[in-house]
DRENVO-967848 format. One record per residue (C-alpha): x, y, z. Coordinates in steps of 0.25 Angstrom, whole numbers, padded with zeros to 4 digits, always signed. Layout:
BEGIN
XYZ ...
END
This chain:
BEGIN
+0007-0263+0047 +0019-0262+0054 +0019-0276+0061 +0030-0281+0052 +0040-0271+0056 +0050-0272+0067 +0044-0266+0080 +0056-0254+0081 +0051-0250+0067 +0036-0251+0070 +0039-0242+0083 +0048-0232+0074 +0037-0231+0064 +0026-0228+0073 +0034-0218+0080 +0037-0210+0067 +0022-0210+0064 +0018-0205+0076 +0029-0194+0076 +0026-0190+0062 +0017-0178+0061 +0002-0180+0061 -0003-0175+0047 -0018-0168+0048 -0027-0174+0037 -0035-0161+0032 -0040-0161+0047 -0055-0155+0047 -0054-0141+0052 -0067-0132+0057 -0070-0120+0064 -0084-0116+0068 -0088-0104+0077 -0103-0105+0080 -0110-0092+0081 -0097-0084+0075 -0099-0074+0064 -0093-0079+0050 -0082-0070+0049 -0078-0073+0063 -0078-0088+0060 -0070-0084+0047 -0059-0077+0056 -0058-0089+0066 -0055-0098+0055 -0045-0089+0048 -0038-0088+0062 -0038-0103+0064 -0025-0110+0064 -0033-0124+0062 -0042-0118+0050 -0030-0114+0043 -0020-0125+0046 -0021-0132+0033 -0017-0118+0027 -0005-0117+0036 -0001-0132+0034 -0004-0136+0048 -0008-0152+0046 -0001-0160+0057 -0008-0163+0071 +0002-0155+0079 -0001-0142+0069 -0016-0144+0070 -0017-0145+0085 -0008-0132+0086 -0017-0125+0077 -0028-0129+0084 -0024-0124+0099 -0019-0111+0092 -0033-0109+0087 -0039-0108+0101 -0032-0095+0103 -0034-0091+0089 -0049-0093+0089 -0050-0085+0103 -0042-0074+0098 -0052-0073+0085 -0063-0073+0094 -0059-0063+0103 -0054-0054+0091 -0069-0054+0087 -0076-0051+0100 -0079-0066+0106 -0073-0067+0119 -0079-0080+0123 -0075-0090+0113 -0074-0104+0114 -0064-0112+0105 -0064-0126+0102 -0054-0133+0093 -0056-0148+0092 -0046-0158+0085 -0052-0171+0082 -0063-0167+0091 -0053-0164+0104 -0051-0150+0109 -0038-0146+0103 -0033-0139+0116 -0034-0153+0123 -0026-0160+0114 -0013-0163+0120 -0002-0158+0111 +0008-0171+0113 -0005-0181+0110 -0011-0175+0098 -0021-0183+0089 -0015-0191+0078 -0022-0182+0066 -0031-0170+0065 -0045-0174+0059 -0053-0162+0064 -0051-0148+0070 -0064-0140+0074 -0064-0127+0080 -0076-0122+0087 -0077-0106+0092 -0087-0102+0100 -0088-0087+0099 -0097-0085+0111 -0102-0069+0112 -0096-0057+0106 -0090-0048+0117 -0092-0033+0118 -0082-0023+0124 -0087-0018+0138 -0075-0009+0142 -0066-0006+0131 -0055+0004+0136 -0042+0008+0132 -0035+0018+0142 -0028+0027+0142 -0030+0032+0127 -0022+0043+0121 -0030+0055+0114 -0036+0053+0102 -0034+0037+0103 -0046+0030+0095 -0049+0016+0099 -0055+0007+0090 -0071+0007+0089 -0071-0008+0092 -0065-0007+0105 -0076+0000+0113 -0088-0004+0123 -0099-0013+0116 -0090-0017+0104 -0087-0031+0100 -0075-0035+0109 -0063-0040+0102 -0048-0041+0106 -0045-0034+0092 -0052-0022+0097 -0045-0022+0109 -0031-0023+0103 -0035-0012+0093 -0039-0002+0105 -0026-0005+0112 -0019-0003+0100 -0026+0010+0096 -0023+0015+0112 -0009+0013+0110 -0007+0020+0097 -0014+0032+0102 -0004+0033+0114 +0008+0032+0103 +0001+0041+0093 +0004+0052+0104 +0017+0048+0109 +0017+0036+0118 +0025+0027+0110 +0025+0016+0120 +0011+0015+0124 +0005+0002+0126 -0006-0007+0132 -0006-0008+0147 -0016-0017+0155 -0028-0024+0148 -0041-0029+0155 -0050-0037+0146 -0061-0044+0152 -0072-0052+0145 -0085-0053+0150 -0091-0066+0146 -0105-0066+0150 -0107-0052+0144 -0097-0053+0132 -0091-0040+0135 -0076-0038+0135 -0069-0026+0143 -0056-0022+0139 -0048-0011+0145 -0033-0008+0140 -0024+0001+0147 -0014+0009+0140 +0000+0012+0144 +0004+0025+0135 +0018+0027+0140 +0025+0040+0139 +0025+0051+0127 +0038+0048+0119 +0046+0055+0109 +0053+0050+0098 +0068+0048+0101 +0079+0043+0093 +0079+0036+0079 +0089+0025+0079 +0091+0020+0066 +0095+0006+0064 +0099-0004+0053 +0109-0002+0042 +0106+0008+0030 +0111+0015+0017 +0103+0026+0022 +0111+0036+0031 +0105+0037+0046 +0104+0053+0044 +0096+0050+0032 +0087+0040+0038 +0084+0050+0051 +0082+0061+0041 +0072+0053+0033 +0064+0047+0045 +0062+0060+0051 +0062+0053+0066 +0055+0063+0074 +0064+0063+0086 +0059+0070+0098 +0044+0071+0094 +0033+0063+0101 +0032+0049+0097 +0022+0046+0085 +0019+0033+0077 +0017+0041+0065 +0030+0048+0066 +0037+0034+0067 +0029+0031+0055 +0033+0042+0047 +0048+0038+0050 +0046+0024+0044 +0040+0030+0033 +0049+0040+0030 +0060+0030+0030 +0053+0020+0021 +0048+0031+0010 +0063+0033+0006 +0064+0018+0001 +0078+0016+0006 +0073+0007+0017 +0067-0007+0015 +0063-0007+0029 +0061+0004+0040 +0058-0001+0055 +0056+0009+0066 +0055+0003+0081 +0054+0011+0094 +0062+0009+0106 +0056+0000+0117 +0058+0011+0127 +0058+0026+0126 +0069+0034+0131 +0069+0042+0144 +0068+0055+0137 +0055+0051+0131 +0060+0047+0118 +0057+0035+0110 +0069+0029+0100 +0065+0022+0087 +0074+0013+0079 +0072+0014+0064 +0078+0002+0057 +0079+0003+0041 +0083-0006+0030 +0088-0002+0017 +0080-0004+0004 +0090-0008-0008 +0095+0005-0012 +0093+0003-0027 +0080-0001-0035 +0077-0004-0050 +0062-0005-0055 +0057-0008-0069 +0043-0005-0074 +0035-0008-0088 +0022-0003-0094 +0015-0006-0106 +0003+0000-0113 -0003-0003-0127 +0000+0011-0133 +0013+0016-0125 +0020+0002-0125 +0030-0001-0114 +0035+0008-0103 +0047+0003-0096 +0052+0009-0084 +0064+0007-0074 +0069+0014-0062 +0082+0014-0053 +0081+0019-0038 +0091+0021-0027 +0085+0022-0012 +0097+0028-0005 +0105+0036-0015 +0114+0043-0005 +0111+0037+0008 +0099+0046+0013 +0088+0037+0005 +0089+0045-0007 +0081+0039-0019 +0085+0040-0033 +0076+0035-0044 +0080+0034-0059 +0068+0029-0067 +0066+0028-0083 +0055+0023-0091 +0054+0021-0107 +0040+0022-0114 +0032+0020-0125 +0040+0007-0128 +0033+0001-0140 +0022+0011-0138 +0015+0021-0149 +0025+0032-0144 +0040+0034-0145 +0048+0029-0133 +0050+0039-0122 +0055+0038-0107 +0059+0046-0094 +0069+0046-0085 +0068+0050-0069 +0076+0052-0058 +0072+0056-0044 +0080+0058-0031 +0073+0059-0018 +0080+0063-0005 +0072+0059+0007 +0070+0068+0019 +0078+0080+0013 +0068+0090+0019 +0062+0082+0030 +0058+0067+0033 +0047+0068+0023 +0052+0077+0013 +0061+0072+0001 +0068+0079-0010 +0068+0074-0024 +0075+0078-0037 +0070+0073-0051 +0076+0072-0066 +0066+0067-0077 +0070+0065-0092 +0059+0061-0100 +0054+0059-0115 +0039+0058-0119 +0035+0053-0131 +0020+0054-0129 +0007+0051-0140 +0006+0067-0141 +0019+0073-0136 +0034+0070-0134 +0043+0077-0122 +0056+0077-0118 +0058+0083-0104 +0068+0084-0092 +0065+0088-0078 +0074+0090-0065 +0069+0094-0052 +0069+0093-0037 +0057+0091-0026 +0053+0087-0014 +0043+0077-0008 +0035+0077+0005 +0029+0065+0010 +0016+0067+0019 +0013+0054+0022 +0014+0039+0018 +0005+0042+0006 +0006+0057+0003 +0018+0065-0002 +0020+0078-0010 +0031+0083-0019 +0036+0096-0026 +0047+0097-0036 +0054+0108-0045 +0057+0104-0058 +0064+0108-0070 +0059+0103-0084 +0063+0105-0099 +0055+0097-0109 +0052+0097-0124 +0040+0092-0131 +0033+0088-0144 +0018+0089-0143 +0004+0095-0150 +0009+0109-0147 +0023+0108-0154 +0037+0102-0154 +0049+0104-0146 +0041+0113-0134 +0050+0115-0124 +0046+0116-0109 +0055+0121-0098 +0047+0119-0084 +0050+0122-0070 +0039+0113-0063 +0035+0113-0049 +0029+0098-0047 +0019+0096-0034 +0014+0082-0032 +0008+0076-0020 +0003+0061-0019 -0006+0054-0009 -0007+0038-0010 -0016+0031-0001 -0017+0018-0009 -0016+0005-0002 -0006+0001-0013 +0001+0010-0024 +0002-0001-0033 -0011-0007-0033 -0020+0000-0024 -0034-0004-0018 -0037+0008-0009 -0034+0022-0007 -0031+0033-0015 -0020+0040-0023 -0018+0056-0026 -0008+0062-0033 -0007+0077-0038 +0003+0085-0045 +0004+0099-0048 +0016+0104-0057 +0017+0120-0059 +0026+0122-0070 +0034+0134-0077 +0039+0135-0091 +0052+0143-0091 +0053+0141-0107 +0040+0151-0107 +0028+0142-0109 +0017+0144-0099 +0017+0138-0084 +0008+0131-0077 +0004+0118-0068 +0002+0103-0071 -0007+0096-0062 -0011+0082-0061 -0019+0074-0050 -0020+0058-0050 -0030+0053-0039 -0033+0038-0039 -0043+0030-0028 -0044+0015-0025 -0055+0008-0018 -0056-0008-0015 -0071-0015-0015 -0070-0024-0003 -0058-0029+0007 -0052-0037-0004 -0047-0026-0014 -0053-0036-0025 -0059-0024-0031 -0053-0010-0032 -0059+0002-0037 -0048+0012-0042 -0050+0026-0048 -0041+0037-0054 -0042+0052-0057 -0031+0060-0065 -0032+0076-0065 -0022+0084-0073 -0021+0100-0077 -0011+0109-0082 -0013+0123-0078 -0009+0135-0084 -0003+0135-0098 -0010+0132-0111 -0010+0117-0116 +0001+0121-0126 +0011+0127-0117 +0012+0114-0107 +0022+0103-0109 +0015+0092-0115 +0019+0082-0102 +0011+0092-0092 -0002+0090-0102 -0011+0078-0100 -0017+0067-0108 -0025+0055-0105 -0025+0040-0111 -0016+0028-0107 -0013+0021-0094 -0012+0032-0085 -0025+0039-0088 -0035+0032-0097 -0033+0017-0101 -0038+0013-0115 -0035+0026-0121 -0022+0029-0129 -0010+0035-0120 -0013+0050-0121 -0023+0050-0131 -0032+0060-0124 -0027+0074-0125 -0029+0087-0131 -0030+0089-0147 -0020+0101-0152 -0017+0102-0168 -0021+0087-0171 -0012+0083-0159 -0015+0079-0144 -0009+0087-0133 -0011+0084-0118 -0022+0092-0111 -0020+0102-0099 -0030+0093-0091 -0032+0079-0087 -0043+0070-0080 -0043+0054-0080 -0050+0045-0070 -0049+0030-0070 -0056+0019-0063 -0053+0004-0060 -0060-0008-0054 -0049-0018-0050 -0054-0031-0046 -0044-0043-0041 -0046-0055-0047 -0035-0063-0040 -0024-0059-0030 -0016-0054-0042 -0025-0052-0054 -0035-0040-0054 -0044-0034-0065 -0047-0021-0068 -0058-0012-0076 -0055+0002-0078 -0060+0016-0085 -0051+0028-0087 -0056+0042-0093 -0048+0054-0096 -0050+0068-0100 -0040+0079-0105 -0042+0094-0108 -0034+0105-0114 -0040+0114-0102 -0034+0114-0089 -0046+0105-0083 -0053+0093-0088 -0068+0095-0091 -0081+0088-0095 -0078+0092-0109 -0063+0087-0110 -0059+0075-0119 -0059+0062-0112 -0057+0048-0115 -0058+0033-0106 -0054+0020-0107 -0057+0007-0099 -0053-0006-0098 -0049-0019-0090 -0035-0023-0083 -0028-0033-0076 -0018-0032-0064 -0009-0043-0059 -0004-0040-0045 +0011-0039-0044 +0012-0036-0029 +0019-0024-0026 +0021-0019-0040 +0006-0018-0042 -0002-0025-0052 +0002-0029-0067 -0008-0021-0075 -0015-0023-0088 -0025-0014-0092 -0034-0015-0106 -0041-0003-0110 -0049+0003-0121 -0054+0017-0124 -0069+0020-0119 -0070+0035-0123 -0062+0044-0131 -0056+0047-0145 -0047+0035-0145 -0051+0021-0150 -0037+0014-0148 -0044+0002-0142 -0038-0007-0131 -0027-0002-0123 -0018-0009-0113 -0009-0006-0101 +0001-0015-0094 +0008-0010-0081 +0011-0013-0067 +0003-0006-0057 -0012-0002-0057 -0016+0008-0067 -0018+0018-0055 
END
């Protein structure tokens, strides 16, 4: 074909063709593991570089040969991890063993790659020993004589043994000698691991690195570094959590010194990176009856250089709804570690106008309180507040309430994802004793909220969710209680499908709130695609004029269907359509649109 070209050009052409990358044309790739369980074969295929070559765009001869040679080690490791310690791995490229193909003389093209893994027998542990062990160390049950042997079980046992020593102060504990012997005729693996605990150490200095707008003395106070105490990994986790909890830092890294000090202490470097100090956020929600609610918030994460957090928030409600427009302005200032590393002080200011279907209220609250964080998912707070309000409701107009309150609140949040939970639970309870200095009776307002989530299967495609709310006002009679302390049912937060705050207590041709509340909600959430889910739900609520709901209390219910579109970290975009199921109202279809799950 090139005979008409000068000899030099023909030589150059052949040289260029020989040096061009040899591209494989959809090589026939297979993997078999005779006698191996199906799930093990799937693991081998998932781990194989050859089997996933096309996905990773590995198409040249050189790339395919490299993948084939890498798979020898990969296949053996997978077999070891599953208890097979005498596997035979063969990888044939165009019928030749891949390991025997000279890298400088590869084939012109790759047509077939065949991986065959002979598993051999499953090995059991003979001797399975790690020593010395710290008191109360629990080794994994998989690392024991007679159990299926695997490298994973050995790693887990060594890790548990090291962690056991570290938990009691031996920060530099490590694995020493390892003796692992495979007895092939008997299919037995003996594993003996020697631990080097090292000395018991105490916390030394906390050395702060990195530039931060938060003052260093404030960082030390917030961190609560346990200098002089016996080393504990949990204490280090608490230090990092306290710093992250302020919201002032985008990154917090703690690293221990390579060598302890001569006095038996261990220093730690703490590196922090500042979060952007200011944040602005916006929100919107719409429902068929109450119209649009708009919200905006501005936050400063480091107001005076000690990670103080100032949050200003405003909301406008009932835009285009059945009631007059109302709104709220909130201010909250949090000062971390004022009474201890886990205790913060906060100050609040609240100015609100409420225009509800059955009452209107103008109120002003100021107060101060303390918050104690017990763990990553449990906190409680108490405050002293002074409030003044004026209300128009079923009991009359221009009713004044001058209250001194002592709100007590606790929250325990064990959800796997606060904005889109699939497992766990959420518990919140609040008790607010109040004293009316204007002469009305005094009492206590109680409200509890419990939510639970359960996923069917490992893929989280179907999630069952449930919620129960219970409330009561103890002490004064119905007419002596500020209307915002009374309970109604109906709407997005209680019973969907029923008009907003439609269930209360009849008073002289009007409706007032009740002294007690009980609601329950159940949802079945099914994921259709990675982004879209469908939800079926049923809500029921009861309100009573007495302190507690009973079997004879008025109630109503609603049910419907919803759609969710996952927005990532914000949670899902929510659309719910609901209709009344029982009760006196017959308002028909209600819809609710917002961000985040209904609960």
